[in-house]
Structure formats: C-alpha cells, structure tokens
C-alpha positions in Angstrom: 103.2 7.8 25.7 99.6 8.9 25.2 99.9 12.0 27.3 103.2 12.8 25.6 101.7 12.5 22.2 98.8 14.7 23.2 101.1 17.4 24.5 103.0 17.4 21.2 99.7 17.7 19.3 98.7 20.7 21.5 102.2 22.2 21.1 102.0 22.0 17.3 98.6 23.8 17.4 100.1 26.5 19.6 103.0 27.0 17.2 100.5 27.1 14.3 98.5 29.8 16.1 101.7 31.7 16.7 102.4 31.6 13.0 98.8 32.5 12.0 99.0 35.6 14.3 102.2 36.8 12.7 100.8 36.4 9.2 97.6 38.2 10.3 99.6 41.1 11.7 101.7 41.4 8.6 98.6 41.4 6.4 96.6 43.9 8.5 99.2 46.4 9.7 99.0 49.9 8.4 101.2 53.0 8.4 100.9 55.3 11.3 101.6 59.0 11.5 105.3 58.7 12.0 106.1 55.9 9.4 105.6 53.3 12.1 103.2 50.4 11.6 100.0 49.9 13.6 98.4 46.5 14.1 94.7 46.8 14.7 93.2 45.4 18.0 91.0 42.3 18.1 87.4 42.8 19.1 85.6 39.9 20.8 81.9 39.1 20.8 81.3 41.4 23.8 82.9 44.4 21.9 86.0 44.3 24.1 89.3 45.3 22.3 92.5 43.5 23.0 95.8 44.5 21.5 97.5 42.0 19.2 100.8 42.2 21.2 98.9 41.1 24.3 97.4 38.1 22.5 100.8 37.3 21.0 102.5 37.5 24.5 99.9 35.1 25.8 100.4 32.5 23.1 104.2 32.9 23.4 103.9 32.2 27.2 101.9 29.1 26.5 104.5 27.9 24.0 107.2 28.3 26.7 105.1 26.4 29.3 104.7 23.5 26.8 108.4 23.6 26.1 109.0 23.2 29.8 106.7 20.2 30.0 103.9 22.1 31.8 100.3 21.2 30.9 97.9 24.0 29.9 94.7 24.7 31.8 91.3 24.2 30.2 90.6 28.0 30.2 94.0 28.6 28.4 93.0 26.1 25.7 89.6 27.8 25.4 91.3 31.2 24.9 93.6 29.7 22.2 90.5 28.4 20.4 88.9 31.9 20.6 92.2 33.5 19.3 92.5 31.0 16.5 88.9 31.5 15.4 89.6 35.3 15.1 93.0 35.3 13.5 92.5 32.3 11.2 89.2 33.7 9.9 90.8 37.0 9.0 93.8 35.1 7.6 91.6 33.1 5.3 89.9 36.3 4.0 93.4 37.7 3.2 94.4 34.5 1.4 91.3 34.6 -0.7 91.9 38.2 -1.6 95.4 37.5 -3.1 
C-alpha cells in the first residue's frame, strides 16, 4: 500500500505540473506574424533553450507511464522538479500581476 500511495502522490504532482505548464503557455503566448500564437522557449541555467511543446510532451509521457503503473526514474523526477521550478515561478509572477 505504501508504494501505491507514493505513486499516486507523484502522479498528482505530474498532473499539477501539466496544468501549470498549460496555464503558463496561455499567459505567455503572443501573436505571431500570421495570426498564430507563439509560446516562448524555456531557458535553463546553462542558457540552453527548450521548446515548451517538447517539455509538455515529456510530462505527458510521464503521465502515461504512471497511468500504466510504471515507476519513474530518478533523473525523470529531477527533470520534473526543474520544469516545475521554471513554469511555476513564471506562473506565480503572472498571478501576482492580475
């Protein structure tokens, strides 16, 4: 039961990260040249840029793995923490602006 409970806790956090990323994308998108919307990339501490859609695909994949009962690897959990630090920080700034 303990392992099952932990899995549910991690799964809830992944779902929260998923939602946080969607809200962040909505708040930070801007109009492109042809009336399409552009979501800015994420820059990490090393200055590397990663597209939002790639981050979102990664989190969605982890959500699917958890739904299938597969445990996440430590490096996947670390990446989730990094993503959450970025997207929740920006999300909080936008909440405070409103």
